[in-house]
N, C-alpha and C positions, 0 to 999 in steps of 0.2 A: 592528770596534769603533769607535764614533763618539762625539764630544763635540758637544753641541748647546746653543746659547743662542738663546732666542727670546723675543719679547714678545707677550703675548696682546692682540689688538685690543680697542678700547673697546666696540664693539658685539658683546659676547660672546654674547648671546642669539641674535642672528642667525647668528653663526658656528656655534654648536652646532646650531641648527635645520637649517642647511643641510647638516649631516653626513648627513642622510637621503638627500641626492642621491647619496652615495657608492654606496649599494646600486643606485641607478639606473644609475650609471656602470659598476658591475661586472657586473650581471646583465641589463641591458636590451639590451646589445649594439647601442647606437646610437640607441635611442628618445629618449634625452636627450642633448643636445649639450653638450660641455664649454664651448663659447662662451657658452652661456646662463648659466653660473655664473662663469667667469673670462674676462674680456675678453682676447683674444689680444694686443692692443697695450698691455696694462697691465703686462707683464713684458718686460724687455729682457735680452739676453744680453751678458755682459762677456767671453765667450770670444774669444780672438784675441790681438793684440799689446798688451803692456804695456811701459811704459818702465822700463828697468833703472836703479837708483839706486846700489846698493852691495851687495857680498858680502864685505867685509873684504879686498878685493884677492886673492880666492882664485882666480878664473878669469880668466886674462889675456885671454880672448876677449871678456869682458864689460866694457864701458866705460860710463860714465854716458851715458845717452841711447840705449844699444843696445836694440833691440826683442826682447822675450822672449815667446814664444807660451804662453798659458795655455789649457788645463791643460798642465803639464809634469811630467816625472819624471826627476830627476837621480840616482836611487839607484844606477844602474850606471855613472855617470860617474866615471872615476878621479880627477878633480880634487876631487870632493866625498866621496871614500870616508872620510876622517878629518876631515871638516869639522865644526867646532864653532862654530856661529854662525848668522847669519841672512842671507837674501838679501832685499833691499828693492826693491820695484817699485811702480809707480803707474799709474793709468788715469784719464783725464779723465772727469768726469761727462757722460753724453750730454746733448745740448741738451734733449731731452724731459724728462729727470729734473730738470734745472735749472728748467724751466718749472713742473713740479709743485711743487718746493720753493719757488719764488717765490710760488706760490699758497698756500703753507703747507699743502700736501697731504703727508700722512705717506708717506715712502718707506722701503722696507726692502731688505736684501740677503740673498741666500742664497749663501754662499761655496762650497758644495760641500765636499768632503773634502780635508784637508791633513795634512801629516806632523808628528808629534811635538808641537810647540806653535807657534801662529801668532797674530798680532795684526793687526787691521784698524782703520784710522782714516779719518776724513773730514778732509782738509786738514791737520790738525795731529796729529803723533805725540805727543799728550799726553792727559791724562785728559779734556780737553774734547772732543777729536775721536775718542775711543775708541768704536768700534762694538762690538767684542767680541774675545775671545781664547779660545784653547783651550790647555790645559796650562799648565805653569809651569816656569820655569828654576830659581828659587831660593826655597824648596826645590823640587827637581825633581819634577814631576808630569807624566807622559806624557799628551798629548792626541792620541795617534795616531789618524789618520783623523777628527779632529774636524771639526765643521761649525758654522758661525755662521749663524743665521737671526735677524736683529735689525734694528730701526729705525735709520736714520741719525740721528745727533744733530743736531737743527735748529740748535742754538747754534753749531755749527762751520761752518755753511753761509755762504758769502760771496755775497750776492745780486748784487753788481756785478762780481765778479772770477772768476778761474779756480778751479775746484773739482776736487779729485782724491780718488780712493779709493786709500789707501796700504795695502799688504800686506807684512807681514814674516813670511816662512816660515822657521822655524828647525829645527835638528836638533842632535843630539849624535852622536859617533862610534858606529857600530854600528847606527844606526837608519835607516829609509828616509827619503828626501828627495824629497818630491813635493807638488804641488798638483794632485790628480787630478780634481777636479770631481765628475762629468763636466761639469756645467754650473755656471757662475757667473752668477747672475741678479740683476738690480736692477729693482725695480718698485714699484707701489703696495703699501703695507703689507697692505691687505686681500687683494689678489691673491696676494702672496707667502705669507701665512699660510694662505690657502685652499688653495693648492697644497701647502704643507707638511702641512696637516691632512689633505688627501686621501691623501698618502703614509702618514701615520700610520694612518689608518683602514683603508687597504688592507692595510697590514702586519698590523694587529691582526686584520682579517677573515681574512686568509690563515692566521694562526696559529690562529684559532678553528676554521677548517675542518680544519686538520691535527689539532688536538687532538680534535675531534669524531670524525673518522675513526679516530684512534688509540684513543680510549676505546671506540668501538663494537666494534672488533676485539678489544680486550682483554676485553670482555664476552663476545664469541663464544668466545674462548679459554677462559674460565671455564666456559661452558656446554657446550663441546665440546672437552674436553682432548685428544682424539685428533687434532684439527686444530691442532697446535701452531704451524703457520705463521701462524695468526691472532695468536698471542702475539708472534711476531717482527715481524710487520708493524705491530701496534699500538704496540710499543716504538719501532720505526723512525719512525712518524708523530709520536709524542710527543716523542722526542728531536730530531727535525728541526724541530719547531715551536719548541723552546727555542733551537736553533741559529739559526733564522730570526729570533727576537726579539733575539738578541744581535748581529746583524749588519746592522741598519738603524736608522732614526731612533728606534725604540721603545726602544733600549738606554738612551738618556739618561733617559727617564722611569722605566725599571725599575731602573737601577743608579746614576744620578746621577754622582757623582764617584768611585764605588767601582770604579776601573778594574781592579784586581787580581781582584776578585770576578767582574767581567764576563769577564775573560780566562779564568779558571778554568772558569766555566760554559760559555763558548763552546767551549773545547777539549774539555771532558768530554763535552758533548752531541755534538760532532763525532765523537769516537771511538765513542760508543755507537750513534749512528744508522748508521754504516758497518758496525759489527759486526752489528747487528740485521738490516740489509739483506742482508748476506752469508748469515746463517743462514736468512733467509726464502727467498732464491733457491734455496739448496741443498736445503732441506727440501721446498719446493713442487714443484720440478721433478724431484728425485731420490728423494723419498720417504724419505730417511734423513739422518743427520748425518755427512757425510764428515769424516775426521780433519782435513783441511786447513781446512775451514770452522770446526770446533770450535777448533782451535789458533789460527787467525787471529782469531776473535772474542774468544778469551781474551786474546790479545795487545792488541787494541784496548781491552778492558775494563781491563787492567792499566795501560796508558798513561794512559787516562782517569782512573783512580784516582790515579796518581802526579801527574798535573797539578794535583790539589787541593793537594798539599803542597810542590811544588817552586817555585823562583822563575821569573821570566819568561824568563831566559836558557835554563834547562833545558827549559822548556815549548817554546820556539822550536826548540831542538835536537831534542826528541822529535817535534815536528810535522814537521820536515824529514825525519827518518828514516822516520816512518810514511807520509808522503806518497810517498816513493820506493818503499817496499814496496807501497803500494797501487797505484801506477801499474804497477809491474813484475809483480806477482803477482796481487793481488786482482781488479783490474778485468779482466785477461785471463781469470781463472778464472770470474768472473761471466758474461762475454761468451761463454765457451766453453759453459758449462752452458745458458745461455739459447739460444744459437745452435744447439746440438745438438738441444735439444728442439724448436725451431722447424723444423729440418731434418727431424725425424721426423714433422712434421705437427701439432704441438701448437699449437692456435690461441691459447692463453693466452700461450705464449712469443712468438708473433709479435706480439701486442698489446704485450707488454712491450718487445720490440725497437723497436716504433714509438715507445713512450714514451722510450726511451733516445735514439733518433734525434732526437726533439723537443727533449730537453735539450741534445744536442750542437748542434743548430741554434740554440737560444737562446743557448748559450755563445758560438758564433761571432758571432752577431748583436751581443750585448752587447760583445764584444771590439772589434768594428768601431765600435760607438758610442763606447766609451771612448777609442779611439784616433782618433776624429774622421774615420773613413773614410766613415761614413754619418751622416746626421742623422736620428735616430729615438729613440724611448723605449726604456728597458731592458725586456726581456720575460722575462728569466731567471726571476724569481719566478713568473710565470704558467705558463711551461713546466714548472717543477717542480710547480706545483699540478696541472697536467694529468697529469703522471707519477704523482703519488700517487693522484689520483682514478682514473686508469687502472688502477692496481693494485687499488684498492678495487672497481672495476667487474669486474676479472678474478675476484676472490674472490667477489663477489656472483653473477657468472655461474656460477661453479663451484657455489655453494650452490644456485642455481636448478636447475642440471642434476641435482644429487643429489636435490633435492626432487622434480623431475619423474620421475626414475627410481623413487623410492620410491612415488610415486602410481601409476605404471604397474604396479609390482610388486603394489601393493595391489589395483589394479583387476583384475588377472589372477591373483591369488594362488590362488584356489580352483581354477581350471583348472590352474594350474601344479602345485599340490599333488597334484591327481588324476593329472596326467600323470607327475609325479615318482614317485608311488606305484606306478603301473603299470610305470614303468621299473625301479624298485627290485624289484618283484615278479618281473619278467622276469629281471633280473640274478640275483636270489636263486634262481630256478628253474635258471638256467644254472649257478650256483655249486654248487647241490645235485647237479646231474647230473654236473658235473666232480668233485665230492667223492665221489660214488658210484663213479665210474670210478677215481678215485685210491685209494679204500679197497679196491676190487677188486684193483688192482695190489699194494697193501700185503698183502692177504690171500694172493694167489698167491705173493708173495715169501716171506712168513712160512712158508707151507706147504713151500716148497722148502728153507728153512733147518732145518726141524724134524728131518729125519733126519741132518743134519750135526752137530747139537749134542746133548748129553745125557750122562748117566752110564751107561756100559756096562761099568763095572768090577764084578767079582764076587769080590773077594778078601776074606777074613775077617781078614787080617793088616793089609793096607794098605787102609783104607776111604776113600772119596771122597764128598764132597757138593758140589753146585753150586747157585748162586743167580744168576739172570740177570733183571734188570729193565731192559728197554729204555725209553728216554725217550719215544718216540713210541707213543701208544696210539691204536687205531682200532676202529671197529665196522663190519662189513660184513654187512648183512642181520641174521641172528641170531647171528653169530659176533663175538666180541671178541678182539682180539689186540694184539700190540705188535711194534715193528720198530726195529732199530737196528744198530749196528756191532760190538757185543760178541758173543763166541762162547766157550762153554765146552764142552769135550769130554773124556771120560775113558774109557779102554779097558784091558782086561786082555790082555796079549800074552805071548809067550815069546821071549826072546833068549838065545842060547847055551844053550838047554835050561832056562833058569831063568825062573820066572814073574815078570813085572814088571807094574807099573801105569803106563800112559802118560797124562799129563794135558796139557791145552792150554788156555790162556786168552789170547785175542787181542782187540785193539781196533782196528778199521779206521777210517781217517780219514773225518770227515764225519758228518753227522747224517741220520737218517731213511733215505731211499732210497739216498743216496750211501754212507752207512756200511753199509747192508744189502748193497749190491752188493759192497763189499770183504769183508764177512763171508762172503758166499756163495762168493766165490772162495777165500778162505783155508780155509773149512770143507771145500770140495770137494777141495782139494789135500791137506789133512791126512787126510781120510777115505780118499782114494786110497792114501796112504802106509800107513795102518793096514791097509787091505784087502789091499794087496800083501804086507805083512808076515805077515798071517794065512795067506796062500795060497802063499807062496814060501819055499823053504828058504834061498835066498840071503839074504833079508832077516832071517830068523830067526837066522842064524849071525853077524850083525853084533854087535860090541861095542856097549854102550849109547852110548858116545861117538860111534862111527861112525854109528849110527842117527840120533842127534840132528843130526849134521853133515849127513847126507843130507837129513833133513827140512828143515833150515834153508836149504840151498842150493836145494832144489826150490821152496820158497816164494819165496825171493829171486829166482830166475831168472824167475818169472812177474811179480812185482810191479815188478821193475826195468824191464820193458817199458812200464810206464805213465809213465815219465819224470817221476816225482815227483808225478803227479796222484793217486796212491793209495798210501798208506803204511800199514803196520800196526805196532803194538807188540805184543809177545807174550812169554809165558813158556811154554816147552815143556819137559817133564821126564819122567824115568823114576825109579821107585822099585823097587829090588830087594826082593822080598818076603822072601827068606830072610835077607839080610844087613841090610836096612834102609838101604842106601846110596842116597842120592838124587842123581841127575845132572840138571842143568837148565841151560838157556840163557835169558838175559834180553836181549831186544832193545828197550831203552829203554822197558820197562814199569815201572810202579811197583814199588818194592822188595818182595821177598818177606819175609813176616813169619813168625817162628817163635814158637810159644807152648809154653813148657816150664815145668813146675812152677809154674803160676799167674802167670808173667811173660811178657810179649810184647816182642819187639824186632825191628828190621830185621836181616836177614842181611847180613853184610859181602860186598858184591859187587864184586870187582876186575876182572871180565872182562865187563862189560856191553857188548853189541854195539849197532851202529847199528840204526835202525828198518828193518824189512824193506821193501825197495824203494829204499834208498839205495845207490848204487854207490860203494864205497870200496875201491880196489885195495890200500890198505895195511892193511886190517882183518885182525886176527888172530882166528881163531875159537877161542873158549875155552869149555870145558865145566866148569861149577862142580860141586863135589860136597859133600855134607853127610851125615855119619853120623847117622841118626836113632836115637833111643832110645825105649824103650816110653813111650807116652802123649804123645809129641811130636805137635804139630799144626802143619802148614804152611798158611799162608793166602796165596793169590795173588789179586790183584784189579785191576780196571781203574781209571783215574783218576776214575771216578765216585765212588769212596769218599772222595776229597778235594775234589771240585768241589761244594761245598755253599754255597748262598747263605744267609748268616747274617742278612741284613736289608737295609735301605735307609738310606743316609746322608743328611745334610742337603741335599746337592745332588741327591738323587733317583737316585744311582748305586748299583748293587748292591755289597754288602759280601760278598766271596768269601773263604771259608776259605783261609788260607795256612799253617796249622799241620799239617804232615804227621804229626806225632806224635799228633794227635787220634785218628787211626785206631788207634794203638797202645793208647790209653786205652780206646777202645770194645771192642777185642778182650779186654783184661784184664777189663773190667767184665762183658762177656757170656760170659766163660770160653770164648771161641773158638767159640760157637754162632752159626751164620750168621743165623738169623732175628732173634736178639737183637741181633747186630751191626747189621743193617739198621735195626732199630727205633731203636737209639741214634744212628745217623747221621741218620735223619730227624728225631729229636728236636732236633738242633742246627740244622736249617734245611731248605730245599728242595734236593733233589738236582737239579742242572742238566745232568747228562750221563747216558749209559747207565751202569748199575752191574752189574758181574758179579764174583762171588767163587767161588773154588774152595778147598775145605777138604780137606786130605790128613792123615790121622792114621795113626800107626804103632803097632800092638799096643795099641790104646787100652783094651781091656778088661783087659789084664794089670796086675799089681801096679805101683803107682807107685814112683818112685825113693825117696820118703820111706819107703814101706812096706818096700822092699828093705833099706834101711839099718837099719830097726828089727827085721828078721826074721833071726835067727841062721842059719836054714837057707840063705837066699839069700846071706847074707854069706859062707857057706862055699863056695857054688857059684861066685861071681864069680872068686875067685883061681884056681880050677881052669881056668875058661874062658880066663882071661888066660895061665895057664901053658901051656896047649896051643898057643895062638897063638904065644907066645914061643918054645917049643921047636921048633915046625915052622919058624918063620922062621930060628932059629939054625941048624937043620940045612941049610936052603937056602943060607945064607951060607957055611957050612963047605964045602958041596958046590961052590959056584962058586969058592971059593978053591982047592979041590983040583982044579978043572977037570973036575968030574964033570957035564958038560953034559947027559947023558941024564937024570940024576936031577933036575937043576934044571928042565929043559924039561918033564918029566912031572909031578913033584910040585908044581912052581911053579904050573902051571895049576890043579891041584886046590886048592892053597892059595888062589889068587885067586878061585876059585868060592865059597869060604866067606868069605874076607876081601877083598872087592874094593876096600876103601878104602885098602889098603896100596899106595900109588902106587910106592914104590921097587922093589917086587918085580916090577913090570911091566918095568922096565929089565933086571933080572936074567934074567927069562924070555926077553925079546927077545934079549939077548946070547947066552944058551945056545942058543936055536933058530938064531941066525945061525951059531954055531960048528958046529952040526949040519947046516948047509946049507939049512935051511928058511927062506929069505929072506922069502917072502910072509907067513908067519905071524909071523915076527920083526918085520916092518914093521908088522903089525896091532897088536902089543903096544906097539911104540914110538910109533905114532901116537896110541894111547889116552893114553899118558903126555904126549904133546905137547899134546893138547887139554886135559888137566888143568893142565899147567904149561908154558906156551910159553917160559918163560925157563930151563928146565933145560938148561944148556950141554952137559953130557955126553950127554944124550939127543939133542940136536940134532946133535952130531958123529957119534954112533952111527947115527942115522937117515940122515944124509947119505951115509955109507959104504954102508949097505944099499941105498939107492936107486941109488947109482952102480953097485954090483955087479949090481943087478937091471935095469940098462939105462935107468933114468929119470934122465938126467943133469941135466935142467932142475930137477927137484925136488931133486936132490942139491946143486946149486949154490945154490939158494935157501936151503936149510937151512944150508949151510955159511956163507953170508953172514950169516944171522941169528945163527949161533953166534959169529962174529967180532964182530958188533955188540954182542951181549950181553957178551962178554968185554971189549970195548973200553970 
């Protein structure tokens, strides 16, 4: 920030016309010589020793007559930290200057930059000898870094005596205290003003170049929004041009005495051009907006915005903080990004590093000039110009590369299209061949699965229907098929001499071939168990509970060997055709649904097992039972019945059904008919998984419950049936109380054949057979009750004793421990 006072020379037309020489100086690189415009001996330097006069007795080392070197900077001197006053010094007019003034030739001074406020006089520290001043003490007006370019007052000149230039450099506490120059010049007015005019012209010319480059890249950003780095670089160039204009002699012309406005514009443009440069570097070399760059740029923008509204003290504080953060974090970050890109061979990054090195060299050079280590002109503005033009060159070079690539593509487009078409045709042929082979594998796998699934039940009392829709559809030659992990199978068997219907609904983990592989394995195992039951008396003599347990453990023993890579969920069950009692096991399969009298609901399942293939030593095997009534319908289905895509949300994600009771509503509306249930499910959305359903109905053609209640004949029969069961049960209870174990053992088994749902009688029969010494058969009846009710403490104690007597001590101890745990 500078303050400037100058006087325009009388021959203004010549002064203005000679500004054209500036372009020669800037662009001709030596074709025009500075000496032809400003005589080298027409400007003298006043840098060096000045005579100390006074500083209000502040510094004991300075006495009147002491020599002080100009330029100087006492800002860090402890003596002047709280100094509130002026230091007065003087310098004798050089003999050559006195000769010019004796000839009445106009002489001017260029004071360079000084701190806060300063006054310059010729001979007399009065209005007559006043050359110029910057700032003001009362009322206070800062003239920080002010500069005087003014003609020496001829009236104060003493032709026959000593002549001195007096300087009063002043400060108040908290402000810098310096006369930094870097050069204090005295010379012919025309030469001084020409030199100053050259500085102004160069400053405006550089600003014009920055603005032109910035506007050009802003236009590119508008035309090519994808190359957003053009926007960042354009903003960087524009804001830097504003910062440039607030930090040299042009500031006096643009802002005059409005120092606060100049300070705000200066600091705002500084924050904005650093933030824009950071975003440009990050986006250009990384192709994205890293969070660090975004947050840092936002911080710079926020500080720049605050600078508009806060006072000078707060602005200085914010500038100090931001300067520290920039040096510690931002500059290393920019260097890292650029250096890494250069290391990877990015030529643009290498050019940018060269520009950074040029700026660093210019900074070191100007520091040496300012501290009088070398005698040279300041070059920092020109190195920064080279840096900005270098970036513009990088962007232009990038644009040219892209343009050349587009031209090359256009030139060979037809050939590339033809080549690409041939490649695609070849790839398509290969894909078709692979697809044909894959469909062949699908076809063979589906053929293997066909005999393992299906409805092989032939009962008129317990009827079964199955529906299986695999997700994967395929066509192999003239055959169409489907493949998946769901399996449905129904068989008619005999257990304990009673006709039963066995049903199986399983869902193997995975889709397509993986699921089909699991389904093939579980179908083979289940088919083997069914075939063994059909062909061996041992299997046919098993209780339904024992048969289900053996089936579950055989499946589990195979799938556990896959170490969790293949699991299945399933429901496997048995329906006794004579009694209507249903036994079933659920291994993490969707809940079983019962449809009765026009209402559907989930069965209460308290004994659900883990998926087949999960090893759980603490798992308790439980067989669930349900007494079916005429016209009852049981529906078992895989999770495809619930996995329905209802639509797409605003984010483009699938909306999946989460209402399990939607299936209940479909069952009721379809009256438990499979095809109608499927149609209702599909009407809600797309099924995204394999779908399989098994429908089991009991005595469906017989009179409904409502009809029975309305028919007097049937109402008369029901009490008789209930009375027979009650009488036989009462007889068994009396017999066991009278210890007639032969009667209980014989009649109890007959009773259970007709009424297998009466779980308590199993314990009576087991106890009676044990008292008769038939431990094996007693254990069978006790184990059946255990699978129905694992918490029955009396049965646990009874079974423990039986196994102990039968020599199976490990089983006995396990049951005894379970009994104590239940009682505890």
